[in-house]
BAFI-3210 file (N, C-alpha, C; in Angstrom, 3 decimals, decimal comma, padded with zeros to 6 digits):
// residues 284
n [1|2|3|4|5|6|7|8|9|10|11|12|13|14|15|16|17|18|19|20|21|22|23|24|25|26|27|28|29|30|31|32|33|34|35|36|37|38|39|40|41|42|43|44|45|46|47|48|49|50|51|52|53|54|55|56|57|58|59|60|61|62|63|64|65|66|67|68|69|70|71|72|73|74|75|76|77|78|79|80|81|82|83|84|85|86|87|88|89|90|91|92|93|94|95|96|97|98|99|100|101|102|103|104|105|106|107|108|109|110|111|112|113|114|115|116|117|118|119|120|121|122|123|124|125|126|127|128|129|130|131|132|133|134|135|136|137|138|139|140|141|142|143|144|145|146|147|148|149|150|151|152|153|154|155|156|157|158|159|160|161|162|163|164|165|166|167|168|169|170|171|172|173|174|175|176|177|178|179|180|181|182|183|184|185|186|187|188|189|190|191|192|193|194|195|196|197|198|199|200|201|202|203|204|205|206|207|208|209|210|211|212|213|214|215|216|217|218|219|220|221|222|223|224|225|226|227|228|229|230|231|232|233|234|235|236|237|238|239|240|241|242|243|244|245|246|247|248|249|250|251|252|253|254|255|256|257|258|259|260|261|262|263|264|265|266|267|268|269|270|271|272|273|274|275|276|277|278|279|280|281|282|283|284]
n.u [148,221|148,111|148,659|146,480|144,378|144,210|142,798|140,406|139,597|139,240|137,165|135,101|134,480|134,070|132,132|130,714|132,469|134,819|137,632|139,486|140,297|140,436|141,067|137,980|136,765|135,666|136,318|134,806|135,632|134,446|133,954|136,567|137,665|136,122|136,789|139,521|139,384|138,124|140,106|142,067|140,915|140,841|143,590|144,372|143,186|144,821|146,975|148,553|149,931|150,856|153,889|154,482|155,627|154,373|154,503|154,002|153,785|153,031|151,561|150,487|147,568|144,185|144,139|146,625|146,491|144,315|145,365|147,673|146,687|145,240|147,210|148,505|146,453|146,342|148,682|150,860|153,789|154,382|155,933|157,061|157,586|159,570|158,052|159,462|161,409|163,235|162,766|164,749|165,512|163,128|162,736|164,955|164,314|161,880|162,794|164,796|163,425|161,767|159,071|155,651|153,357|152,342|151,255|150,264|150,076|148,442|149,875|152,530|153,123|154,936|157,303|157,450|158,651|158,406|156,610|158,300|160,776|160,903|161,353|159,616|157,262|153,845|151,394|150,062|148,570|146,807|145,963|143,585|142,372|140,857|140,771|143,078|145,178|148,145|148,774|148,525|148,403|146,222|143,094|142,829|140,342|139,156|140,000|138,349|135,959|135,546|133,784|132,529|132,077|133,611|135,241|138,630|141,572|144,888|146,602|149,324|152,699|154,575|157,109|156,951|157,462|156,209|156,525|158,714|161,023|162,927|166,280|167,827|169,990|172,448|175,164|175,534|173,774|170,264|168,988|166,838|164,982|163,599|160,502|158,714|155,467|155,304|157,198|155,936|153,446|154,277|155,547|153,415|151,723|153,409|153,760|151,086|150,752|152,819|152,454|149,936|147,667|144,268|140,862|139,513|141,261|142,643|144,805|147,139|148,515|150,849|153,308|155,333|153,815|155,306|157,509|158,866|158,105|155,695|154,253|154,260|154,414|152,423|150,186|149,667|149,601|147,537|145,310|145,357|144,763|142,203|141,686|141,256|142,529|143,964|144,611|147,079|148,632|151,090|153,174|151,591|151,034|148,721|146,783|147,056|146,625|143,805|142,784|143,629|141,971|139,352|139,220|139,758|142,357|144,321|146,830|149,990|152,479|155,850|158,878|162,085|162,489|159,888|158,805|160,492|159,697|157,070|157,443|157,867|155,488|152,846|150,585|150,446|149,616|146,789|146,016|146,366|144,527|143,161|145,103|146,928|149,325|152,620|155,082|158,392|160,681|163,230|165,414|167,816]
n.v [-054,506|-051,136|-047,788|-046,136|-047,673|-047,384|-045,018|-045,798|-047,842|-046,440|-044,793|-046,678|-047,454|-045,124|-043,351|-040,879|-039,292|-036,630|-036,198|-034,305|-030,978|-027,632|-024,303|-022,860|-025,028|-028,431|-031,919|-035,007|-038,490|-039,985|-038,067|-037,194|-039,560|-039,921|-037,581|-037,986|-040,241|-039,153|-037,401|-039,303|-040,726|-038,716|-038,193|-040,648|-040,621|-038,788|-040,251|-040,979|-043,451|-046,608|-046,329|-043,823|-040,472|-037,899|-034,601|-032,845|-029,721|-027,987|-026,038|-026,535|-027,578|-028,788|-029,928|-031,071|-033,400|-034,776|-035,157|-036,660|-039,180|-039,808|-040,139|-042,323|-044,190|-044,738|-045,997|-044,413|-042,314|-040,197|-037,104|-034,930|-031,478|-028,982|-026,008|-023,693|-023,768|-022,454|-021,470|-022,730|-024,853|-026,281|-026,954|-028,606|-030,840|-031,723|-032,534|-034,366|-036,477|-037,166|-036,312|-036,704|-035,257|-032,242|-030,677|-027,682|-024,469|-021,268|-019,152|-019,817|-020,197|-018,877|-020,120|-022,515|-024,649|-024,072|-026,198|-026,802|-026,746|-028,986|-032,167|-034,577|-033,688|-033,426|-032,322|-029,633|-028,648|-026,227|-025,000|-022,584|-019,380|-019,786|-017,996|-016,581|-018,096|-018,957|-019,574|-022,944|-024,035|-025,815|-025,502|-026,767|-027,576|-028,813|-031,414|-032,459|-032,844|-035,228|-038,326|-041,071|-043,606|-045,792|-047,101|-047,138|-048,836|-049,439|-052,421|-052,840|-053,982|-054,539|-053,605|-051,726|-048,384|-045,518|-042,864|-040,056|-038,252|-035,375|-034,621|-031,930|-030,989|-029,882|-030,383|-030,586|-031,435|-031,923|-035,054|-037,729|-039,548|-042,685|-043,992|-046,909|-048,523|-050,473|-049,484|-047,082|-047,980|-049,732|-047,837|-046,099|-047,804|-048,540|-046,027|-045,415|-047,398|-046,951|-044,265|-044,459|-043,713|-042,975|-043,294|-041,281|-039,212|-035,935|-034,490|-031,942|-030,241|-028,226|-028,380|-028,830|-030,599|-031,564|-032,672|-035,588|-035,818|-034,296|-035,524|-038,417|-039,160|-037,582|-036,832|-039,288|-041,158|-040,221|-040,484|-043,251|-044,135|-043,302|-040,862|-037,281|-034,770|-031,728|-029,103|-026,666|-023,872|-022,937|-022,410|-020,330|-018,641|-017,082|-018,249|-020,952|-021,354|-020,714|-022,740|-025,088|-025,186|-024,994|-027,259|-029,267|-030,412|-033,248|-034,278|-032,987|-031,820|-030,907|-028,977|-028,354|-025,500|-024,520|-025,458|-024,106|-021,514|-021,633|-021,837|-019,279|-018,093|-016,835|-018,385|-020,887|-023,547|-023,670|-023,455|-025,870|-027,731|-029,967|-031,556|-034,472|-035,522|-034,849|-034,271|-034,160|-033,541|-033,723|-032,268|-032,169]
n.w [046,730|047,687|048,495|048,345|049,227|051,959|052,287|051,097|052,797|055,181|054,399|054,051|056,639|058,000|056,914|057,149|058,442|059,107|057,102|056,398|057,164|056,165|056,454|056,062|055,016|054,753|054,223|053,906|054,514|052,523|050,486|049,944|049,002|046,638|045,212|044,806|043,168|040,899|039,970|039,456|037,326|035,372|035,060|034,085|031,581|030,401|029,888|032,003|033,949|035,383|037,040|035,962|036,454|038,493|039,287|042,281|042,976|045,261|047,912|051,370|050,828|050,263|047,715|047,344|048,923|047,748|045,139|045,618|046,471|044,215|042,225|043,325|043,058|040,290|039,973|039,615|040,290|042,908|042,920|045,067|045,397|046,854|047,808|048,027|046,186|043,392|039,929|038,258|039,877|040,143|037,469|037,069|038,730|037,596|035,072|035,808|037,045|035,011|034,658|033,764|034,208|035,916|038,850|040,226|041,909|041,659|042,876|042,703|040,092|038,479|038,962|037,633|034,971|031,397|029,102|027,022|028,193|029,655|028,965|028,995|030,024|029,794|030,546|032,491|035,463|037,411|040,601|041,388|040,148|037,121|035,002|035,100|034,377|032,599|029,062|028,065|030,566|032,564|034,375|037,694|038,572|036,418|036,567|038,437|037,293|036,109|035,506|037,564|036,616|036,073|038,390|039,417|040,282|040,610|041,111|043,138|043,689|046,718|046,355|044,380|043,222|044,969|045,776|045,276|046,978|047,066|048,035|049,928|048,547|049,414|049,063|046,390|043,366|043,926|045,034|044,173|046,460|046,642|047,667|048,291|047,832|049,803|051,644|052,566|053,531|055,575|057,174|057,961|059,403|061,493|062,644|063,375|065,321|067,306|068,001|068,812|067,307|066,678|065,413|066,730|066,999|066,265|064,059|063,701|060,923|059,851|058,973|056,044|053,356|051,294|052,395|054,049|056,742|057,126|055,081|055,378|058,181|059,251|057,336|055,714|057,787|059,434|057,716|057,281|059,837|060,095|061,217|061,909|059,795|060,219|058,336|057,631|056,017|056,963|059,908|061,843|064,627|065,185|063,664|064,272|067,088|067,627|066,005|067,249|069,489|068,412|066,749|068,481|068,720|069,098|068,663|068,266|066,151|065,573|064,986|066,560|066,544|066,464|068,898|070,666|070,166|071,050|073,778|074,571|074,877|076,814|079,160|077,932|078,329|078,457|075,874|074,805|075,748|074,799|073,759|073,646|072,875|071,904|069,445|068,262|065,616|063,014|063,910|066,585]
ca.u [148,671|148,143|148,446|145,131|143,428|144,027|141,714|139,190|139,203|138,723|135,871|134,109|134,084|133,811|131,551|130,289|133,455|135,700|139,000|140,376|139,758|141,365|140,382|136,563|136,248|135,900|136,094|134,623|136,394|133,774|134,170|137,975|137,795|135,547|137,579|140,758|139,055|137,889|141,417|142,736|140,343|141,283|145,009|144,449|142,852|145,981|148,044|149,338|149,652|151,809|155,287|154,654|155,894|153,525|155,056|153,099|154,466|151,872|151,625|149,566|146,181|143,508|144,450|147,799|146,033|143,528|146,230|148,576|145,995|144,862|148,391|148,688|145,402|146,647|149,993|151,903|154,770|154,264|157,195|156,697|158,631|159,595|157,439|160,435|162,355|163,164|162,424|165,761|165,473|161,931|163,015|165,889|163,609|160,922|163,559|165,541|162,525|161,026|157,650|154,687|152,368|152,701|150,119|150,813|149,119|148,617|150,833|153,912|153,180|156,135|158,474|157,421|159,229|157,524|156,651|159,469|161,960|160,800|161,182|158,501|156,087|152,767|150,237|150,233|147,328|147,050|144,894|143,423|141,400|141,158|140,914|144,395|146,204|148,819|148,502|149,130|148,155|144,796|142,600|142,737|138,935|138,814|140,273|137,276|134,729|135,463|132,745|133,012|131,392|134,551|136,229|139,901|142,625|145,969|147,156|150,770|153,534|155,170|158,374|156,690|157,637|155,034|156,872|160,115|161,258|164,269|167,106|167,990|171,054|173,407|176,532|175,479|172,410|169,315|168,835|165,518|164,911|162,387|159,764|157,783|154,194|155,623|157,851|154,992|152,454|154,961|155,789|152,205|151,227|154,297|153,426|149,788|150,920|153,655|151,854|148,576|146,681|142,948|139,878|139,058|142,300|142,737|146,222|147,354|149,649|151,324|154,590|155,100|153,461|156,320|158,550|158,395|157,485|154,298|153,603|154,070|154,145|151,172|149,098|149,348|149,287|146,203|144,312|145,347|144,136|140,825|141,617|141,013|143,736|143,702|145,675|147,416|149,702|152,358|153,019|151,231|150,340|147,403|145,870|147,208|146,045|142,348|142,521|143,815|140,784|138,145|139,245|140,101|143,542|144,848|148,211|150,689|153,789|156,643|160,342|162,563|162,281|158,489|158,633|161,183|158,840|155,905|157,836|157,900|154,102|152,212|149,370|150,531|148,934|145,351|145,786|146,525|143,690|142,722|146,253|147,467|150,561|153,509|156,169|159,378|161,583|164,000|166,641|167,904]
ca.v [-053,492|-049,769|-046,833|-045,590|-048,525|-046,842|-044,058|-046,548|-048,566|-045,458|-044,361|-047,719|-047,553|-043,806|-042,710|-039,501|-038,613|-035,660|-036,635|-033,171|-029,628|-026,591|-023,012|-023,056|-026,151|-029,781|-033,039|-036,288|-039,563|-040,367|-037,058|-037,243|-040,776|-039,682|-036,562|-038,634|-041,106|-038,304|-036,958|-040,495|-041,010|-037,668|-038,425|-041,847|-040,195|-038,054|-041,212|-041,226|-044,787|-047,281|-045,912|-042,458|-039,490|-036,707|-033,665|-032,015|-028,489|-027,412|-025,794|-027,374|-027,344|-030,066|-030,481|-031,943|-034,687|-035,417|-035,545|-037,713|-040,472|-040,061|-040,673|-043,679|-045,062|-045,164|-046,648|-043,446|-041,993|-038,811|-036,396|-033,696|-030,475|-027,891|-024,807|-022,599|-023,930|-021,508|-022,045|-023,653|-026,043|-027,029|-027,496|-029,726|-031,999|-032,194|-033,251|-035,470|-037,617|-037,471|-036,159|-036,621|-034,243|-031,396|-029,979|-026,592|-023,473|-020,010|-018,238|-020,215|-020,534|-018,286|-020,961|-023,778|-024,557|-024,285|-027,579|-026,951|-026,898|-030,277|-033,074|-035,524|-033,075|-033,338|-031,544|-028,879|-028,177|-025,259|-024,626|-021,133|-018,783|-020,277|-016,911|-015,971|-019,081|-018,736|-020,543|-024,258|-024,512|-026,095|-025,341|-028,000|-027,969|-029,704|-032,788|-032,906|-032,976|-036,563|-039,150|-042,202|-044,804|-046,912|-047,004|-047,713|-048,932|-050,296|-053,297|-052,643|-054,814|-053,763|-053,026|-050,715|-047,022|-044,688|-041,448|-039,628|-037,011|-034,916|-034,077|-030,470|-030,673|-028,959|-030,653|-030,835|-031,507|-032,679|-036,450|-038,256|-040,752|-043,412|-044,756|-047,843|-048,714|-051,225|-048,561|-046,136|-048,720|-050,153|-046,624|-045,551|-048,735|-048,400|-044,742|-045,598|-048,246|-046,366|-043,001|-044,827|-042,922|-043,590|-042,505|-040,139|-038,188|-034,843|-034,184|-030,672|-030,308|-026,995|-028,762|-028,989|-031,926|-032,051|-033,323|-036,890|-035,664|-033,946|-036,433|-039,778|-039,273|-036,901|-037,018|-040,690|-041,870|-039,791|-041,103|-044,688|-044,364|-042,826|-039,679|-036,015|-034,020|-030,287|-028,625|-025,236|-023,576|-022,673|-022,188|-018,960|-018,774|-016,448|-019,217|-022,263|-021,446|-020,908|-024,027|-026,131|-025,223|-025,256|-028,617|-030,208|-031,124|-034,156|-034,629|-031,803|-032,177|-029,722|-029,043|-027,626|-024,047|-024,268|-025,643|-023,002|-020,331|-021,832|-021,633|-017,836|-017,617|-016,944|-019,200|-021,858|-024,812|-023,626|-023,559|-027,279|-028,508|-031,227|-032,218|-035,546|-036,062|-033,903|-034,982|-033,284|-034,237|-032,941|-031,761|-032,574]
ca.w [047,686|047,171|049,580|048,184|049,936|053,298|052,161|050,799|054,007|056,120|053,885|054,253|058,035|058,576|055,746|057,379|059,272|058,462|056,845|056,188|057,337|055,720|056,551|056,400|054,232|055,261|053,313|054,571|053,892|051,284|049,449|049,572|048,184|045,309|044,522|044,363|042,032|039,723|039,489|038,915|036,007|034,447|034,778|033,253|030,224|029,890|029,643|033,214|034,452|036,257|036,953|035,464|037,507|038,553|040,263|043,072|043,386|045,923|049,355|052,155|050,436|050,061|046,401|047,485|049,462|046,688|044,023|046,091|046,430|042,825|041,543|043,858|042,531|038,918|039,969|039,303|041,324|043,357|043,130|045,766|045,219|047,823|047,222|048,081|045,079|042,296|038,628|037,757|040,728|039,749|036,139|037,226|039,281|036,590|034,046|036,405|037,281|033,791|034,982|032,667|034,573|037,056|039,458|041,024|042,398|040,935|043,490|042,390|038,667|037,862|039,238|036,896|033,618|030,256|028,622|026,158|029,038|030,345|027,842|029,033|030,634|028,810|030,988|033,730|036,073|038,474|041,522|041,398|039,242|035,778|034,018|035,244|034,057|031,314|028,006|028,257|031,928|032,724|035,755|038,464|038,690|035,303|037,001|039,324|036,524|035,533|036,132|038,363|036,127|036,034|039,470|038,970|041,279|040,140|042,142|043,137|044,554|047,810|045,881|043,361|043,758|045,215|045,916|045,228|047,716|046,747|049,109|049,856|047,596|050,032|048,594|044,951|042,861|044,736|044,616|044,466|047,291|046,261|048,666|047,670|048,534|051,009|052,586|053,153|054,313|056,802|057,948|058,590|060,421|062,647|063,263|064,033|066,503|068,351|068,438|069,253|066,576|066,655|064,671|067,533|067,037|065,293|063,886|063,013|059,997|059,228|058,385|054,600|052,860|050,346|053,199|054,539|058,053|056,908|054,123|055,868|059,611|059,601|056,379|055,426|059,023|059,862|056,835|057,533|061,140|060,073|062,069|061,219|059,448|060,233|057,458|057,589|055,057|057,645|061,342|062,188|065,910|065,182|063,062|064,888|068,426|067,557|065,370|068,260|070,343|067,612|066,200|069,557|068,226|070,117|068,354|067,775|065,600|065,296|064,972|067,740|066,480|066,811|070,339|071,333|070,036|071,910|075,166|074,843|074,897|078,118|079,261|076,839|078,616|078,180|074,429|074,444|076,662|074,192|073,135|074,479|072,304|071,226|068,770|067,637|064,696|062,026|064,530|068,000]
c.u [148,712|147,847|147,044|144,115|143,213|142,891|140,395|138,681|138,599|137,350|134,793|133,594|133,691|133,211|131,223|131,313|134,336|137,099|139,952|139,634|140,835|140,608|138,908|135,945|136,556|135,623|135,894|135,496|135,761|134,041|135,628|138,252|137,294|136,332|138,885|140,496|138,807|139,207|142,159|142,228|140,820|142,754|145,189|144,153|144,003|147,167|148,941|148,949|150,781|153,246|155,519|154,779|154,958|154,076|153,937|153,920|153,404|152,162|150,667|148,121|145,524|143,846|145,699|147,348|145,251|144,432|147,162|147,903|145,521|146,012|148,665|147,689|145,727|148,017|151,126|152,823|154,657|155,653|156,850|157,874|158,467|159,063|158,354|161,442|162,132|162,990|163,455|165,796|164,270|162,157|163,938|165,162|162,637|161,632|164,268|164,659|161,748|159,531|156,794|153,642|152,853|151,448|150,682|149,695|149,451|149,687|152,284|154,062|154,440|157,370|158,486|158,028|158,142|157,645|157,883|160,762|161,985|160,395|159,948|157,213|155,004|151,636|150,552|148,861|147,668|145,787|144,791|142,411|141,760|141,366|142,278|145,521|146,837|148,464|149,232|148,945|146,648|144,354|142,437|141,295|138,488|139,029|139,129|135,954|134,536|134,402|133,376|132,375|132,304|135,596|137,493|140,904|143,663|146,509|148,681|151,462|154,161|156,458|158,188|156,836|156,315|155,388|158,368|160,187|162,713|164,982|167,276|169,121|172,108|174,832|176,584|174,034|171,531|169,154|167,468|165,589|163,566|161,799|158,762|156,461|154,431|156,282|156,816|153,959|153,054|155,157|154,536|151,629|152,092|153,987|152,098|149,937|151,663|153,122|150,426|147,520|145,373|141,988|139,395|140,064|142,123|144,194|146,369|148,593|149,865|152,703|154,374|154,833|154,469|157,461|157,992|157,736|155,994|153,557|153,289|153,669|152,812|150,055|148,726|148,947|147,897|145,122|144,221|144,655|142,663|140,616|141,289|142,343|143,367|144,875|145,828|148,582|151,062|152,082|152,821|150,431|148,938|146,351|145,873|146,480|144,514|141,978|142,648|142,564|139,552|138,078|139,602|141,286|144,154|146,309|148,890|152,108|154,560|158,115|160,827|162,345|160,843|158,284|159,333|160,353|157,620|156,237|157,895|156,493|153,482|150,940|149,311|149,654|147,461|145,040|145,845|145,688|143,308|143,875|146,874|148,876|151,325|154,672|157,095|160,300|162,351|165,264|166,646|167,310]
c.v [-052,129|-048,831|-046,248|-046,391|-048,067|-045,843|-044,772|-047,265|-047,593|-044,976|-045,371|-047,736|-046,216|-042,892|-041,228|-038,695|-037,664|-036,244|-035,453|-031,871|-028,627|-025,272|-023,270|-024,257|-027,480|-030,792|-034,292|-037,327|-039,971|-039,358|-037,029|-038,435|-040,538|-038,627|-037,156|-039,534|-040,295|-037,839|-038,124|-040,811|-039,997|-037,855|-039,631|-041,502|-039,419|-038,971|-041,479|-042,585|-045,313|-046,811|-044,505|-041,474|-038,293|-035,810|-032,897|-030,848|-027,615|-027,103|-026,744|-026,989|-028,700|-030,734|-031,355|-033,331|-035,455|-035,985|-036,688|-039,076|-040,822|-040,684|-042,100|-044,642|-045,574|-045,843|-045,725|-043,204|-040,507|-038,224|-035,054|-032,730|-029,354|-026,601|-023,593|-022,686|-022,877|-022,256|-023,053|-024,948|-026,920|-027,696|-028,706|-030,985|-032,587|-033,011|-034,474|-036,700|-038,012|-037,369|-036,040|-035,529|-033,473|-030,684|-028,931|-025,643|-022,114|-019,100|-018,600|-020,622|-020,006|-019,172|-022,270|-023,600|-024,646|-025,730|-027,825|-027,144|-028,232|-031,330|-033,948|-034,922|-032,820|-032,415|-030,886|-028,407|-027,212|-025,019|-023,105|-020,672|-019,107|-019,167|-016,229|-016,904|-018,781|-019,829|-021,853|-024,837|-024,655|-025,906|-026,700|-028,501|-028,901|-031,173|-033,351|-033,087|-034,369|-037,390|-040,347|-043,512|-046,019|-046,748|-047,763|-047,719|-049,920|-051,119|-053,257|-053,667|-053,929|-053,068|-051,965|-049,309|-046,287|-043,211|-041,241|-038,296|-036,609|-034,340|-032,580|-030,053|-029,740|-029,174|-030,920|-030,818|-032,324|-034,085|-036,964|-039,549|-041,429|-044,145|-045,639|-047,858|-049,463|-050,374|-047,723|-046,856|-049,213|-048,968|-046,169|-046,503|-048,677|-047,108|-044,828|-046,353|-047,504|-045,027|-043,210|-043,929|-043,688|-042,726|-041,272|-038,993|-037,123|-034,410|-032,863|-030,794|-028,950|-027,226|-029,109|-030,426|-032,448|-032,776|-034,608|-036,800|-035,359|-034,973|-037,806|-039,848|-038,639|-037,243|-038,483|-041,457|-041,502|-040,468|-042,600|-045,027|-043,966|-041,606|-038,444|-035,296|-032,547|-029,612|-027,106|-025,029|-023,448|-022,544|-020,705|-019,033|-018,178|-017,351|-020,539|-022,349|-021,552|-022,270|-025,176|-026,308|-025,640|-026,704|-029,685|-031,087|-031,949|-034,517|-033,447|-032,191|-030,903|-030,028|-028,193|-026,123|-023,671|-024,385|-024,546|-021,720|-020,433|-021,521|-020,154|-017,265|-017,860|-017,788|-020,263|-023,085|-024,792|-023,748|-025,014|-028,194|-029,875|-032,059|-033,229|-035,963|-034,961|-034,672|-033,967|-034,103|-033,214|-032,312|-032,201|-031,515]
c.w [047,002|048,331|049,531|048,992|051,369|053,328|051,932|052,037|055,020|055,688|054,207|055,691|058,652|057,512|055,963|058,174|058,460|058,314|056,903|056,440|056,965|055,665|056,895|055,685|054,922|054,158|054,152|053,889|052,559|050,171|049,005|048,670|046,761|044,529|043,992|043,164|040,762|039,115|038,845|037,513|034,971|034,076|033,872|031,791|029,579|029,628|030,821|033,784|035,316|035,997|036,448|036,628|037,370|039,653|040,952|043,624|044,025|047,381|050,078|051,864|050,199|048,732|046,427|047,921|048,397|045,598|044,408|045,964|045,026|042,056|042,018|043,236|041,132|038,823|039,601|040,483|041,646|043,579|043,769|045,743|046,242|047,193|047,292|046,943|044,002|040,971|038,126|038,569|040,391|038,398|036,220|037,711|038,265|035,508|034,603|036,614|036,033|033,977|033,729|032,930|035,785|037,535|040,409|041,438|041,804|041,545|043,212|040,918|037,993|038,031|038,436|035,503|032,554|029,802|027,762|026,925|029,766|029,323|027,846|029,575|029,587|029,237|032,334|034,198|037,199|039,290|041,515|040,382|037,796|034,764|034,093|034,817|032,697|030,313|028,283|029,642|032,123|034,175|036,441|038,540|037,566|035,677|037,823|038,599|035,955|036,257|036,852|037,904|036,119|037,147|039,112|040,111|040,798|041,313|042,059|044,028|045,629|047,378|044,806|043,955|043,899|045,182|045,755|045,955|047,500|047,969|048,921|048,927|048,137|049,539|047,091|044,499|043,797|044,163|045,050|045,261|047,044|047,459|047,935|048,431|049,841|052,067|053,333|054,014|055,624|057,738|058,685|059,635|061,672|063,399|064,000|065,349|067,616|068,862|068,942|068,613|066,481|065,841|065,425|067,548|065,960|065,248|063,134|062,129|059,348|058,632|056,917|054,176|051,848|051,066|053,809|055,909|057,888|056,075|054,713|057,335|059,983|058,609|056,183|056,680|059,537|059,041|057,103|058,855|061,149|060,955|061,240|060,999|059,355|059,524|057,522|056,642|055,726|059,136|061,601|063,485|065,923|064,530|063,833|066,224|068,410|066,959|066,367|069,107|069,558|067,140|067,228|069,147|069,353|069,890|067,668|067,365|065,275|065,188|066,141|067,708|066,846|068,316|071,134|071,279|070,952|073,370|075,556|075,032|076,274|078,042|078,172|077,081|078,223|076,696|073,961|075,342|076,114|073,644|074,089|074,061|071,587|070,633|068,098|066,757|063,876|062,592|065,994|068,897]
res [x|x|x|x|x|x|x|x|x|x|x|x|x|x|x|x|x|x|x|x|x|x|x|x|x|x|x|x|x|x|x|x|x|x|x|x|x|x|x|x|x|x|x|x|x|x|x|x|x|x|x|x|x|x|x|x|x|x|x|x|x|x|x|x|x|x|x|x|x|x|x|x|x|x|x|x|x|x|x|x|x|x|x|x|x|x|x|x|x|x|x|x|x|x|x|x|x|x|x|x|x|x|x|x|x|x|x|x|x|x|x|x|x|x|x|x|x|x|x|x|x|x|x|x|x|x|x|x|x|x|x|x|x|x|x|x|x|x|x|x|x|x|x|x|x|x|x|x|x|x|x|x|x|x|x|x|x|x|x|x|x|x|x|x|x|x|x|x|x|x|x|x|x|x|x|x|x|x|x|x|x|x|x|x|x|x|x|x|x|x|x|x|x|x|x|x|x|x|x|x|x|x|x|x|x|x|x|x|x|x|x|x|x|x|x|x|x|x|x|x|x|x|x|x|x|x|x|x|x|x|x|x|x|x|x|x|x|x|x|x|x|x|x|x|x|x|x|x|x|x|x|x|x|x|x|x|x|x|x|x|x|x|x|x|x|x|x|x|x|x|x|x|x|x|x|x|x|x|x|x|x|x|x|x]
***
């Protein structure tokens, strides 16, 4: 059992289908599968393996999706960090979970701790322009240069940890909530069933992937169903509305503040001509 197998299964049956769209770029299931494997091989060479923690301090970008499945493939544990966290909060999480590797993005590099501030942290990768990276931080593109001569997939038990998501820490220090492979696989199959997700669906995701709503209910469930994931960094109506039409989005997910904002917009219905399903969560 391994969450990565959902991606592999989707690839086998939908080889030429789009898995992910972000801005002007698209990734098919096959290309996403291969990119995740390349990253997995590179992480394995760095000594990342079963049970090792890898922090994803990333906004909603394709590299989050690739890295998530790569860490799953080697049996590691994904620790997703809120991109709004400040340096001391990021440092606390990196040390609290004992992360061996961290993957981030150039626009939030100032918020990551130095290796000396994080006892077990061995390697840091950053998405962005490699010539602007500080000393000790490697370009993410290096992870994609690995070959695929030895496909690798760690066989996991249902009780093995897959992800750690930290609480908001409103009454004290943030606490890491552990989700196992069994937890996530059960979750996505239940979501696929009750939301009736199908390969023909297109799911929009502007909700943060570091949160369980974006990560499990949308990202993992879309991939497991073989659907299309339309990724956006944030909820920006000027970007979202054209995307809904262009990508024929059939499933729309939001929180009450988003739906309240939508209700203030004229001619709202025509923007959702292709949308068959709306879902609200995170608050009453």
